[in-house]
N, C-alpha and C positions, 0 to 999 in steps of 0.2 A: 324440402325446400327448408331455408334457414329463415325467411322470410326479408329477409336483404335485398333490394331491388338490384343489387350489381351480382349476388353469387349466381352461380352459373348452373343449371339443372343437371343431375347427376347424367340424363342422357346425353347432355351436348356436350359434356366434357368425356365420355367415355368414346363418343365418335370424333370427337378433336384428338383426341389423346392416343387412340388407334393408328391415326395417321399421320403422326406428328404435324397436325396444320395449327393446332391448339395457338390462341393468342401469346401465352407465356414462350412458345418455342422460337428461336428469334435463328439457329441454324448454324450455331456458331459457337466458340468457347465464351464465356462473358469475361470482358477485360480483366475481371479482379483475377480470375483464376490464371490469366498470360502471363499478369503481371507476378504472381505467386510462383508459380511454375520458373520464371524466368529468375527470380530471386531465390529458386531451391528450397523453398518452403514444403516440398512435399517428398517424402521417402518413405518405404516401407510397405505398409499396407493401407492402401486409402479406399475407404467404403463411400461410396457417392448413391444417396439415400434421395429418391425422389427424382433420378436421373432423366427423365423423359427418355429422350431419342439420344441422348450420351455425349453431346456435344463437349461437355467440361471433363467427364469421365475418358474420350477417347482423347482429347488434345493432351492431360496430363500422362496417360499412358502413352503416347506416343512422343513427348517431350521430356518430364524430369527422369532425371536417372533414379537407378535404382528402386523402381516401385512396382504393386502388384497391385491393380486398379478393379474393383468389385463394384458392379453398376446395379441397382434395383431400383424397380420401378413398380408401381403397383398394376399398369396396364403391359 
């Protein structure tokens, strides 16, 4: 624990993360990612570090041209 009141204890973090029900998971790509894809800002190799359940990575892979997406998450 960090001593901060808003810190999420590790056991809760992993319990939420393992099933995709963490409060940080919104179950859709972020609007800024959708906008960047629309503007053609992704190309080549894309690395999404801390991708969670990969909503953004999946959206980029499906909708951007000429990309190879790799998602990585601790859990």
